[in-house]
N, C-alpha and C positions, 0 to 999 in steps of 0.2 A: 383355464388358460389354454389357448389354442396352440396346436402343434404346427400351424401353417407358417410360422415365422420363428426365427431364432429367439430363444429366451433372453431377457435382459441380462447383461453381464456387468458386474461391478469391477471397475478398474481402481485398484488401490492408489492412494496419493503417494507422492514422492516424500518419503519420511525424512529427508534432509530438511524439509521446510514445514511439513505438517505432522502433527502428533498421531502416532498409532493408537487409536482408541480401543483396539482389541475386538472390534465388532466384526463378525463374519459377513461375507457377501450375502448370505441368505437373510441375516438379520437386517441388513441395510435395505435389501429389496422389499422385505416384508414391511419395513417401516414406511418406505415411500408409498407402497400400495395403501397402507392404512391411512397415510396422510391424504392421499388423493380422495379416498372415501370420506374422510372428515370434511373435505371441501364440497361434498355433495355428489360425488361421482359413484356410479355402480360399476361392478366388474365388467359388464358388457361394454359400456361406453369407453372405459379405459383401454381395453384390449382392441376395440375397434380403431381407436386412434393409433395404437402401436402398430397394428397390422397395416393401416393406411400409410404410415410413415415408411414401413419396411418395403411395401410394394411399390412405392413411388420411385420411378426411374430418375426423377429430378433430384432426389435427396441423396447426397453423397454419404452423410452420416448424421446421426442425431443422438444427443445425450441429455440426461438430466444432471444438473450440477448444483452447487451452492448449498444453502442451509437445509434443503430438503433431505440431504444425505447425512446430516448430523443428528444421529439419534440420541446424542447427549442433550439436545435441546428438547424442551417440552413442545408438543404440537401447537399449543397456543402461542408459542414464541415465533413460529414460522409463518410468514405472511403469504408466501406463494411458493409454487414449485417452478423453478427456473428450467427452461428447456432451450437447448441450443441446436438449431437445425442448419447444417451446411448444405447448400444446394449447388447444382452443377450449372444450370443455365439461367435461372431467374431467382431473384432474391425471395420473393413471396410466391410460394409454389401454388397453394390453393387457399380458398377461403374455408379452411378447415373448421369443423365444429370441435374446437379444442376442449379438453377436459376443464371443468370448473377449477379455478384456483391456480391455473398454470399461466406463466408469463413466458411467451415464446420469442426468441431472438433468431431472426433469419440472417444468414450471411452467405455470399457466394464463396466457394472454396478458394477461388483466386484471390478474393479479398482477405480471407483468413491468412493465406500465405503472405500477403503483403503486410498485414498488420503485425505478424509474428516474425518478420524478417529481422535478423540481427546482423548489423554491419560489422566489418572487421574491427572498427574502432568505436562501434556503438554510436555512430553519428546519425544513423537512421532512427526515426521514432519507432520504438518497439511496441509501445502501447499508446493508443490515441485517446483523446478525451471522449470520443463517441463510444469506444469499447475499452473502457478502463480495465486494466489488469486481466486482459484476455488470457495472457500467459498463465496467470494463476488458475484460470478455469481448467486448463489442461494438465497442470501440475498437480492439482488437487484431485480428490476422488471423483469418479464419473460413473454414472449408471447408463450404459449404452442402450438406446432404443433401436438404433441401427448401426451396426459395426461395419467398417470398410477398411480397405488398405489406406485410404486417405487419412482416416482417423488415426490408425496405427502410426503412420509416418508423422502426422502432426504431433502426436504425444511424444514420440521418440525425439523429434527435433526440438520441441519446447523444453523437454526435461534435460536435454544435452546443453542447451544454452541458458537455461533459467538462472543458473548460479551467478551469471555475470550481472544480472539486473534484479536479483530477488528482492532486495530491500525496497527498491522503487515499486515493484509490482505488489508486494505484500502491503506496503504502506497505502497504496491505492485501494486495495481490498478493505483494509481497516478503516480508512477515512470515509470511503463510501458507506460502510456499515454505520459508522458514527453519525454521518449526515442523515441517514434514514431514521435513526433511532432518537436523535436529539429532540425532535418535535414532540416526542411522547414522554420525555423525561421531565421530572419535577426536581429541581435542585433546591436544597435547603440552605445552601451557602449564601451569605450576603456579600461575598466578595464581588468587587466591581467586575462586570463582564464586558469585554471589549474585543474578544477574539472570535473567529468563526472557522469552521471546517470549510474546505474548498467546496464552493457551490451552494453553501448554506447561508441564509441571512440571519440565523439565530446566533446571538452572541453568548459567549461562554468564557469562564475564567480558565487560566492555564491549569490550575489544580483540577478543575472539573474535567477539562479535556484529557488530562493524564489518566484520570479514573476511567473515562469512557474508552480510551485507547486500550488500556489494560483489559477491560471487560471484553472488548471486541476481539483482541488477540486470542482470548480463551474461547469465545463464541465460534471463531473461525478455525479453531484447532491448530493455530500456528505454533510452531515450536517456540517455547518461552525464551530460548536464547536469542531469538530474533527481536524480541520486544524492545530492548533499549535502543537499537538503531532505528526501528520503526517509529518509536516515540520521538526521538530526536528529529527525524526527518519531517514528521507531521507538525510538531511544534515550531520548527524553524519556518515552515511555510506559513503557519498561522501568524507568527510574529512579523514576518515580512509583509504579509497582507495588511496587518494592523498599521505598520509604519507607512505604507502606501496610502491607506485611507486617511490617516492622520495628516500627512503632508498635503494630500489633495484638499482636505478641509481647510488647512491654513491658506493655501493658494486661493481657494474660493473666497475666503474672508478678505484677503488682501486685494482681490480684484473687485 
């Protein structure tokens, strides 16, 4: 490990919303490094990337987030390492040789602030479809590649306001996870499937959906007390989409 840049720092999640797994910062950092090596990276290439990020004047802050920090999961269950890079002047900073297995999201600091803005009556969109549950990223655990005052202020602001919209944000996290995993699932149930998660074309029964939602809440280390409200919100959306599709089908037949 080079001494030319600050060591990665693990920022613990807000335990009002995420479970304290009891893992130390050192254990989490070691797990992420082991995961990156499992994707085919050597130590030199990993630290070259970290140093490049730290030395870039265009980068305001950069963090690793998501399932890569969840050492309760087996390495085979983690598809990639999510990296978030906030930039000052341009969204895509360089054509970096990123480490294998990483998925990097770039966003301007000004855009981050706009997406996370909470209106007095919550009339402004807090999370957009393009950046679903961004608030959840900053409320959950983070491994900083580059720390800055902007990151500190972002985390403080999000965690202050997150309680107002936590069910919406956590539901998006869970539904996104279900959508990614449904294609790989084999269901033994013969119950008629006619519902789908948002953005997915795969049909599923409500019982199967409940099972997947429960599994995802555990995978994402979300506090179990949040599960009933999350389940209700997701299933309500699935039922509403089913009614819309059914009505559209009737209208098409009548025309």
